[in-house]
TORGU-710952 format. One record per residue: x, y, z of N, C-alpha, C in turn; residue in one letter. Coordinates in steps of 0.02 Angstrom, whole numbers, plus 32768, in hexadecimal, padded with zeros to 4 digits. Layout:
N
XYZXYZXYZa/...
//
This chain:
52
92AD20621BB492DC20951BCB92B520D51BD6m/92C020F31C10929E21321C2092BF216C1BFAt/929E21A51BFA92BB21E11BDA92FD21F31BF9d/930121EF1C3B933F22001C5E937721D11C49r/936921911C48939B21601C3493B1216B1BECe/9382217D1BC09392218A1B7B93BF21C71B74q/93B121FB1B9B93DB22371B99942122281BB2r/942622011BE8946821EE1C02948E21C71BCEi/946D21971BAF948C216D1B7B94A421991B41h/947921C51B29948B21F01AF094C7221D1B01d/94C6223B1B3B94FD22661B4F953E223E1B56l/953A22031B72957621D91B79959221C71B35a/956721BA1B04957F21AB1AC195A321E71AA1l/958B22231AB095AD225F1A9695F322631AB4v/95F822551AF5963A22561B16966822231AF6v/964E21E71AEA967621B21ACA968E21C81A86v/965F21E21A5E967121F81A1A96A9222C1A1Ce/96A3225C1A4996D622901A4D971922751A66n/971722481A959756222E1AB1977921FE1A82s/975321DA1A59977221AA1A2B979B21CD19F5l/978C220B19E897B2223119B797FA223A19CEe/980522361A10984722421A2C986E22011A3Ad/985021C81A2C987221891A3A98AA217E1A07i/98E021651A20991B215619F79909212719BEd/991E21371983990E210E1948992F20C9194Ae/995F20BF19769981207F197B9957204B19A1s/9920206119C098F5203219E498D91FFE19B4y/98D61FC119CB98B31F8D19A698681F9219B4g/98411F6C199097F81F6F199797E21F5D19DEi/98031F2D19FD97EF1F1A1A4297FD1F521A73r/98371F711A6C98481FA91A9898181FE31A8Dq/98091FF01A4E97DB20271A3C9796201A1A5Ay/977E1FDD1A52973C1FCB1A6D973B1FCE1AB9a/976F1FB51AD897731FB71B2297741FFF1B3Ba/979820291B19979B20701B2C975720911B23e/973420811AEE96F1209D1AE296C1208A1B1Aa/96C3204B1B2E969720331B6496AA20541BA6v/96EA205A1BB3970120791BF196EA20C21BF5r/96F320E61BBF96E0212D1BBD969421341BC4v/966E21091BA29625210B1BA6960E21001BEFy/962820CD1C0F961320BF1C54962620F71C84n/966121131C7B9676214A1CA6964B21881C9Ae/963E21971C5A961521D11C4995CE21C91C66a/95B4218D1C62957121801C7B956D218E1CC6k/959F21791CEC95A121841D3395A221CF1D43k/95CD21F31D2095D3223B1D2C9592225F1D1Av/9575224E1CE29536226E1CCB94FE22601CFDi/94F922221D1494C522121D4694CD223B1D85e/950A22431D9D9516226C1DD8950322B41DCDk/951422CE1D92950523151D8394BA23211D7Ce/949522F01D65944D22F91D5C942622F21D9Dl/944522D31DD0942322CA1E10942223091E38d/
//
């Protein structure tokens, strides 16, 4: 993994961590995990665009 890729990954994880605090507590583990992956992938796309 390049430095750029590592930075994108790290920033996306911060976004996931912050957004998961707002997830409804009624979510089951599968919903929670799916939301985490969705947020991570979306954050990664946005961060890559901003860094370009």
